[in-house]
C-alpha positions in Angstrom: -11.5 -4.6 15.8 -12.6 -1.0 15.2 -12.7 1.6 17.9 -15.6 4.0 17.9 -15.3 7.8 18.5 -17.1 7.3 21.8 -14.7 4.6 22.8 -11.7 6.9 22.0 -13.2 9.7 23.9 -13.7 7.5 26.9 -10.1 6.2 26.7 -8.7 9.7 26.4 -10.8 10.6 29.5 -9.3 7.7 31.4 -5.7 8.7 30.3 -6.3 12.2 31.6 -7.8 10.9 34.8 -4.9 8.5 35.4 -2.3 11.2 34.9 -4.0 13.7 37.2 -5.9 11.6 39.7 -9.2 13.3 38.9 -12.3 12.6 36.7 -12.5 14.7 33.6 -15.5 16.5 35.0 -13.4 17.9 37.8 -10.1 18.1 35.9 -10.1 21.8 35.2 -10.9 24.7 37.5 -12.9 27.7 36.5 -11.5 30.0 33.8 -11.5 32.9 36.3 -8.4 31.4 37.9 -6.3 32.4 34.9 -6.4 35.9 33.6 -7.6 36.3 30.0 -5.7 38.2 27.3 -2.3 37.9 25.8 -3.3 34.8 23.9 -5.6 33.2 26.5 -9.4 33.1 25.7 -12.6 31.7 27.1 -13.5 29.5 24.2 -11.7 27.6 21.5 -13.7 29.6 18.9 -12.3 32.8 20.3 -8.8 31.4 20.3 -9.1 30.2 16.7 -10.6 33.6 15.5 -7.6 35.4 17.1 -5.2 32.9 15.5 -6.8 33.6 12.1 -6.1 37.3 12.5 -2.5 36.6 13.6 -2.0 34.1 10.7 -3.1 36.7 8.1 -0.5 39.1 9.6 2.2 36.4 9.8 2.1 36.0 6.0 3.8 39.4 5.5 6.3 38.9 8.3 9.8 38.7 6.9 12.4 36.0 7.7 14.5 38.7 9.4 11.5 39.7 11.6 10.9 36.0 12.4 14.6 35.7 13.5 14.1 38.6 15.9 10.9 37.0 17.2 12.6 33.7 17.8 15.5 35.4 19.6 13.1 37.3 21.9 11.3 34.0 22.6 14.7 32.4 23.6 15.6 35.4 25.8 12.4 35.5 27.7 12.4 31.7 28.2 15.9 31.8 29.6 14.9 34.7 31.9 12.0 32.8 33.3 13.4 29.2 33.2 13.6 28.9 37.0 10.1 30.5 37.6 8.5 28.1 35.1 10.3 25.1 36.5 9.0 25.8 40.0 5.5 26.4 38.7 5.5 23.1 36.9 6.6 21.0 39.9 4.2 22.9 42.2 1.3 22.5 39.9 1.8 18.9 38.6 3.8 17.3 41.4 6.0 15.8 38.8 9.8 15.8 38.6 12.6 18.0 40.0 12.9 21.7 39.8 16.6 21.7 38.9 16.0 19.3 36.1 13.1 21.2 34.7 15.2 24.3 34.7 17.7 22.4 32.6 15.0 21.3 30.2 13.6 24.8 29.9 17.1 26.2 29.1 17.8 23.4 26.7 14.6 24.1 24.8 15.4 27.8 24.7 19.0 27.5 23.6 19.1 24.4 21.3 15.7 24.4 19.4 16.5 25.4 15.8 15.0 28.5 14.5 14.7 30.0 11.0 18.1 28.7 10.1 16.5 25.2 9.9 14.6 26.2 6.8 17.2 25.7 4.0 15.9 26.2 0.5 17.2 24.2 -2.5 17.7 25.7 -6.0 18.1 23.9 -9.3 19.4 25.9 -12.3 20.1 25.0 -15.9 19.3 25.8 -19.5 15.6 25.4 -19.0 15.4 28.0 -16.1 15.4 27.8 -12.4 13.4 25.9 -9.7 13.3 26.9 -6.1 12.1 24.5 -3.4 11.5 26.4 -0.2 9.7 25.7 3.1 6.3 27.4 3.7 4.1 27.4 6.8 1.0 25.3 7.2 -1.0 28.2 8.7 -3.0 27.5 11.9 -1.7 24.5 13.8 -3.4 22.8 16.8 -1.2 21.4 19.5 -1.8 19.1 22.5 0.9 19.4 25.1 1.7 17.1 28.2 1.9 17.5 31.9 5.4 15.9 32.1 7.3 18.6 30.3 4.8 21.5 30.1 7.0 24.6 29.8 9.8 23.0 27.9 7.4 21.5 25.3 5.7 24.8 24.8 9.0 26.7 24.5 10.4 24.0 22.1 7.3 23.7 19.9 6.5 27.4 19.8 10.0 28.3 18.6 9.9 25.6 15.9 6.3 26.4 14.8 6.8 30.1 14.7 10.2 29.8 13.0 8.3 28.0 10.2 5.8 30.9 10.0 2.8 29.2 11.7 0.5 30.3 14.4 -0.7 27.9 17.1 -3.8 27.0 19.1 -2.7 25.1 22.1 -4.7 22.8 24.4 -2.3 22.2 27.3 -2.8 19.2 29.7 -5.4 20.3 32.3 -3.1 19.4 35.2 -0.4 21.7 33.8 -2.6 24.6 32.6 -1.2 27.3 34.8 2.4 26.8 33.9 1.6 26.2 30.3 -0.5 29.3 29.9 2.1 31.4 31.8 4.7 30.1 29.3 2.4 31.0 26.4 1.8 34.5 27.7 5.5 35.1 28.1 6.3 33.9 24.6 3.5 36.1 23.1 4.9 39.1 25.0 8.3 38.5 23.5 6.9 38.1 20.0 5.0 41.4 20.2 8.0 43.2 21.7 10.1 42.0 18.8 7.6 43.5 16.3 5.5 40.4 15.6 1.7 40.1 15.6 -0.4 39.6 18.7 -1.9 36.2 19.5 0.5 34.1 17.5 0.1 31.6 20.3 -3.4 31.0 21.7 -5.2 28.7 24.1 -8.3 28.5 26.3 -8.1 29.4 30.0 -9.7 26.1 31.1 -8.4 23.3 28.8 -10.1 20.0 29.1 -11.2 16.9 27.1 -13.9 18.9 25.4 -11.7 21.7 24.3 -9.1 19.2 23.2 -11.6 17.6 20.9 -12.7 21.0 19.6 -9.1 22.0 18.8 -8.5 18.7 17.0 -11.6 18.9 15.0 -11.8 22.6 14.2 -12.0 23.2 10.4 -9.7 26.2 10.5 -6.9 24.1 12.0 -4.9 22.4 9.2 -2.4 20.4 11.1 -2.2 18.8 14.6 1.0 18.5 16.7 0.3 16.0 19.5 2.7 15.2 22.4 1.1 12.5 24.5 0.1 8.9 24.9 -1.0 6.5 22.2 -4.8 7.0 22.8 -4.5 10.8 22.3 -2.5 10.1 19.1 -5.3 7.8 17.8 -7.9 10.4 18.6 -5.9 13.0 16.6 -5.5 10.7 13.6 -9.2 10.0 13.5 -9.8 13.7 12.6 -8.4 13.1 9.1 -6.0 16.0 9.4 -2.2 15.8 9.0 -0.9 14.7 12.4 2.7 15.1 13.7 2.6 13.0 16.9 4.9 11.8 19.7 3.8 8.6 21.3 4.8 6.4 24.3 8.2 4.9 24.8 9.8 2.2 27.1 13.5 2.7 26.4 15.7 -0.3 27.1 19.4 -0.2 28.0 21.9 -2.9 27.0 25.2 -3.2 28.7 27.7 -5.7 27.3 31.0 -7.1 28.8 33.1 -4.6 26.8 31.4 -1.5 28.3 33.2 1.1 30.4 31.3 0.1 33.5 32.2 3.1 35.7 30.9 5.5 33.0 27.9 3.2 32.2 26.8 3.1 35.8 27.0 6.9 36.2 25.3 7.6 32.9 22.4 5.2 33.5 21.7 6.7 37.0 21.9 10.2 35.6 19.6 9.4 32.7 17.1 7.3 34.6 16.8 9.7 37.5 16.7 12.9 35.4 13.4 14.7 36.3 12.4 11.5 38.1 12.1 9.6 34.9 9.1 11.4 33.4 10.9 11.9 30.1 9.7 9.3 27.6 13.3 9.0 26.4 14.6 8.0 29.9 16.1 4.6 30.6 13.2 2.2 31.7 14.9 -1.2 32.0 18.5 -2.6 31.8 19.7 -5.8 30.2 23.3 -6.6 31.3 25.7 -9.5 30.7 25.7 -11.5 33.9 29.4 -11.5 34.4 29.6 -7.7 34.6 26.2 -7.1 36.3 27.4 -6.9 39.9 30.1 -4.4 38.9 27.6 -2.3 37.0 25.3 -2.3 40.0 28.1 -1.2 42.3 28.9 1.7 40.0 25.3 2.7 40.0 25.2 2.7 43.8 28.3 4.9 43.9 26.4 7.4 41.8 23.2 7.7 43.7 21.3 4.5 43.2 20.0 2.1 46.0 19.2 -1.5 45.4 16.1 -3.2 46.9 15.8 -6.9 47.3 13.5 -9.4 48.8 10.7 -8.3 51.1 11.7 -4.6 50.7 11.2 -4.8 46.9 7.9 -6.7 47.3 6.7 -4.1 49.7 7.5 -1.2 47.3 6.0 -3.0 44.3 2.7 -3.3 46.3 2.8 0.5 46.7 3.8 1.7 43.2 2.1 -0.9 41.0 -1.6 -1.2 40.5 -3.1 -4.4 39.0 -6.4 -4.2 37.1 -7.9 -6.8 34.9 -4.7 -8.7 34.8 -2.6 -5.7 33.7 -0.2 -3.5 35.7 -0.2 0.3 35.8 1.9 2.8 37.8 0.3 4.2 40.9 -0.3 7.8 39.8 0.4 9.0 43.3 4.1 8.2 42.8 4.6 9.2 39.1 7.4 11.7 38.9 8.2 11.6 42.6 11.7 11.5 44.1 13.2 8.2 45.0 13.2 9.4 48.6 9.4 9.6 48.5 9.0 6.1 47.0 11.2 4.7 49.8 9.5 6.7 52.5 6.2 5.0 51.5 7.7 1.7 52.8 9.3 3.2 55.9 12.8 3.3 54.5 14.5 6.6 55.2 17.3 7.8 52.8 18.8 11.2 52.1 18.3 13.3 49.0 21.5 12.0 47.5 19.6 8.8 46.6 18.1 9.5 43.2 17.2 6.1 41.8 15.9 2.7 43.0 17.3 -0.3 41.2 16.1 -3.9 41.5 17.2 -7.2 39.9 14.2 -8.8 38.2 13.2 -11.5 35.7 12.4 -10.6 32.1 8.6 -11.2 32.6 8.4 -8.8 35.6 5.8 -6.0 35.4 8.5 -3.4 35.9 10.0 -4.4 32.5 6.7 -4.1 30.7 5.2 -1.1 32.5 6.4 2.5 31.7 6.5 3.6 35.3 7.6 7.3 34.9 9.2 7.2 38.3 12.8 6.7 39.4 12.8 2.9 39.7 14.9 0.8 37.2 14.7 -3.0 36.8 17.8 -4.9 35.9 17.9 -8.3 34.1 21.0 -10.4 33.9 21.5 -12.2 30.6 24.0 -14.7 29.2 25.1 -12.9 26.1 24.7 -9.7 24.1 22.4 -11.4 21.5 19.9 -12.3 24.2 20.2 -8.8 25.7 19.4 -7.2 22.3 16.5 -9.7 21.7 15.0 -8.8 25.1 15.5 -5.1 24.6 13.6 -5.2 21.3 10.7 -7.0 22.9 10.6 -4.7 25.9 10.6 -1.6 23.7 7.3 -2.9 22.4 7.8 -1.7 18.8 7.5 2.0 19.8 10.7 2.8 17.9 11.2 5.6 20.3 14.5 5.5 22.2 17.2 2.9 23.1 20.6 3.1 24.8 23.6 0.8 24.7 26.9 0.8 26.5 29.6 -1.1 24.6 33.0 -0.7 23.1 32.2 -3.3 20.4 31.2 -1.6 17.2 29.7 -4.9 15.9 27.4 -5.1 18.9 26.4 -1.4 18.7 25.6 -1.8 15.0 23.5 -4.9 15.6 21.6 -3.2 18.4 20.9 -0.2 16.1 19.7 -2.4 13.3 17.4 -4.5 15.5 15.9 -1.9 17.7 15.1 0.6 14.9 14.6 3.4 17.5 14.2 7.1 16.5 16.9 7.9 19.1 19.8 5.5 19.8 22.3 6.7 22.4 25.7 5.0 22.5 27.7 5.2 25.7 25.9 8.1 27.2 22.8 9.0 29.3 19.5 8.9 27.5 19.1 12.7 27.5 22.1 13.0 25.3 19.7 12.0 22.5 18.0 15.4 23.1 21.2 17.3 22.7 21.7 17.7 26.4 25.5 17.5 27.0 25.8 16.2 23.5 25.7 17.4 19.9 22.6 17.9 17.9 19.5 20.0 18.3 16.7 19.7 20.9 13.1 18.6 20.6 10.5 17.6 23.1 8.2 16.2 20.5 9.7 13.0 19.1 7.4 12.0 16.3 8.0 8.3 16.0 4.4 7.2 15.3 4.1 9.6 12.3 7.7 9.3 11.1 9.1 12.8 11.4 11.4 11.8 14.2 13.0 14.6 16.1 10.9 17.6 15.1 12.2 21.1 14.2 11.0 24.0 12.1 11.2 22.1 8.8 9.0 19.3 10.3 6.2 22.0 10.7 6.5 23.3 7.2 5.4 22.2 3.8 7.5 22.2 0.6 6.7 24.8 -2.0 8.2 24.5 -5.5 8.6 27.7 -7.5 9.5 27.1 -11.2 10.8 29.8 -13.5 10.8 28.5 -17.1 13.3 29.7 -19.7 14.6 32.2 -17.2 18.2 32.1 -18.6 17.5 31.9 -22.4 18.2 34.8 -24.6 15.4 35.1 -27.2 
């Protein structure tokens, strides 16, 4: 069945409305709320024209100058990490300030810069060939409400390190924090000797401006961080698309796991920023003979288990059924566990970070990406069944999966079967982003388009320079 452009537009509108609780007609406030200048413009055409001028100047910017620009962008992001985290929670109502601070700092410190662009040289009797990374030019980027500042910091460092300029269309419900982040980064770039308006956006981003950015002829490449519908809309443009899509990351815990560590890690990962990260643990499959011990360890580390009528009561609040399908109640997306429980009259203190519940495999919590701190747990007979269920629950997104096991055979089988872009072994899900673990950071995990964890080289094209007979003496 083919989807028309009008259908896609309507679906994108529904996605935006579901995430913000508003219709697209009311989704953005007047541009006068946000001061123009420093990369922020009234129209997409103005933003693109400014990006064209910046791109022409970026062509003559040296690698050393780019290094200075990137360092300045890191420094200003670190200086304003707390401010931007508070703005994000206040504006979007999603997540936790302390966790957003951590994400902002992670993006600032562990996003690769110019050093990611490693050239290759071939030499021999017939001359020399140099393969180097070159910029695409003007890139259009759609950013989410879940990780607004962190995504802008991360993508901007990577895109600018590759020599590109960017026209952003932030999520409307996160426009203030997104545009403030953009302005700070532009300020840092100019202070480091770079061009003005390397990063641009409109003051009132909405569905219409998103379509204008994606379809503008001057924009060569699209970088999209959002749901599957937005990704499909981007791909329909015919441009090169680097896109991050949805995830529903499963966790498998076998009988060999260090259960004390597994319990703590799962709670920390699933409750981080109230589960709005697409990489966060969304469902657990555990061998039945160790399930109770695992739950006890989770409760020790900030989880609370709901059963019976209390669980039924909560599900009626946080799940919405429409046309036979279940969706998360947007009023509770990204909210603290304390808020979820208060909705059913259950008072807990702030030390409770995660709600856990034992369910069956066919339960809506297993199949619905909730983006809130509630985690279903399914008991299984053996590890083969757990892995089989995990693969099905992940829905073929090939995004993220987690396993706790000391059995290398089981870990290897899980990795082979799940085929995830990120596979975390014996750690919290955010380890896959380099948080408390090795490896670089990205907030755009391009599973649908195959780039995986993106960095500067992902936003570059290869250029082959060939010198023929360069070493022959005539």
